Phi, psi and omega in degrees: 000089181263107185244116183247337186230163176298324179297317177294323179296311179298325178294316181293321181291338183252008179284115184280137172290159181302325181297324179287322177303316179293322180294314182286340175295331182268351183272134181267143168090176182286164178238127179247122181254112182265128186081038188288345188272006180282197185295321185262333191305311183302314182285331174296314179298318179295322178298318178299320179293314182294319179295320179295317179298316180295329179281353182075023181262127175277112188211136171277133169247120189240128179251130183238132178191175173283336179052056175296337173254104184300336181297328179293316179297320180296319180296315179298317178302318181294333179275000180087015176268125174290139182236145177227125180271116187209145170271115185292346176276353181267106185297322179294319178295321178296321180297334182274355180291156179296149170289150176201138180283349182230122181241132169249117184261114183237003184286153177163173181226133177233291185289137185087005181291327176287122184093350178221048188296324184296317178293323177303312180293323179297312182293323187269349178230319181290314179301315175303323178296318178297314182294315182295328176285315182295321185246044183297335182261010181254165165280140180231120170260110188251124177286136171229204185215151174293349178299339181294339180283329188082181182289138178227159178302136178301325182291348184285340185084002177103157181290143173252166191300334183268000179293155174292154185256138184216066185292140178250127178089160186291329177300305182297322178296320179292330176291322172296321175302318177301314179299316184293323178296311178299318180298318179302311181292326177297314180289323183286317186257356183073021181290122177293131189218141165239141177246121188253107179267100187264141183191098348239147173279146181219138168229209184262348179262346178197166179128169182303317182294323177293319177303311182294314182297321181294319178296318179296315179299323183273001179075023179267145181289153178259124178279125183266001187303313169271089195275353183220157181199167171247155176208149177219138175305132186301326177299319177293321177297318177303313184295317181292322179295315179294323179297331182293345176302326181286346181251007178304142185206169172228117002296166191298148170272120183251134182215136173277139176233114175193187180284180186265000185235148165270118187259145178267128177301318181297309184296315180297320179296319178296321179292321177293319180299320178297317180292328181273353184056044179230153172284160177230137180245138180246148172230152179078178180233149181296131174279155181284354181237159178199170173275107186222140176246147171251116187254030183302323182296314180294325179292322178293322184277318190245357179099156177293152174307138183281337181256114181284164184297325180298320178291320177300316180298317179299313184290320179296314180298318179296316182296312182294321181295335179264011182056043177297157181303137173235163178273354180055044179229082178304146184288332187071023184299336183279354181290127183249348182257003176080009182262107182250000000 
């Protein structure tokens, strides 16, 4: 996977695996992606389009967002994704959106939630209520986060889908609120639903590995307090999320999406430092707990991630060393009190 340009990166992130092509070949109807303008949305929508085309399925893939950055809308249009500019908090505007039997819900708020708690709760709970009511007869694959589990022992191997939930901070609590709202409408209306607890997607412009590599390149120390993490190539996360449309159910189908390994911040930082030919400085000590997901169920159902951590490390180090474009959106993975 030799990625030198943003165009090559977007192509790699949206390349559908054969398993997804087969899955979407069996899925009926159009796909509507709500909140498509975020970090993952554009390449997920493009992957849905490419997989459908490869499957020989005539299907509209429609992306909906506020599109505060017009360049994102222009890019989606060029990829053959229909776009609709809409405020998802506007019920009348939502009512005017096209019908679609398949919905991917990606809207939400994380960064800036501290000090703006009311908007965080509105985006993470009110918008789901509007969407679940508007698309009560559709399948809905709704993105959530592994933050709803809270900190667990590193030795546990990560939270599984049936574990009790213990969110810390208003962001994580509002994400649990999002899940509960969708679950309520799923149970009440019989809406088929999947809840995707993601933790964490990574590409070359953002992600935990980019955060670590950038600090190492800039000579900044690495905090070891959150000493372990999970990561998955965003292309693999896109594929697993789209595949979950076929498993939507009432009550909801819940699935963790992440990589197959529990990674050490210390070890990964040392490996990145070697690739970057830079020294690395550490501060703090590893805590016995971390935010970790166990994604065995998704791997059994949809396959192991196709991009291994060694390849991710190579590509991230190369990209950062060349001052490749970034989204300037740190993950905040080291936050332990839930305040983002």
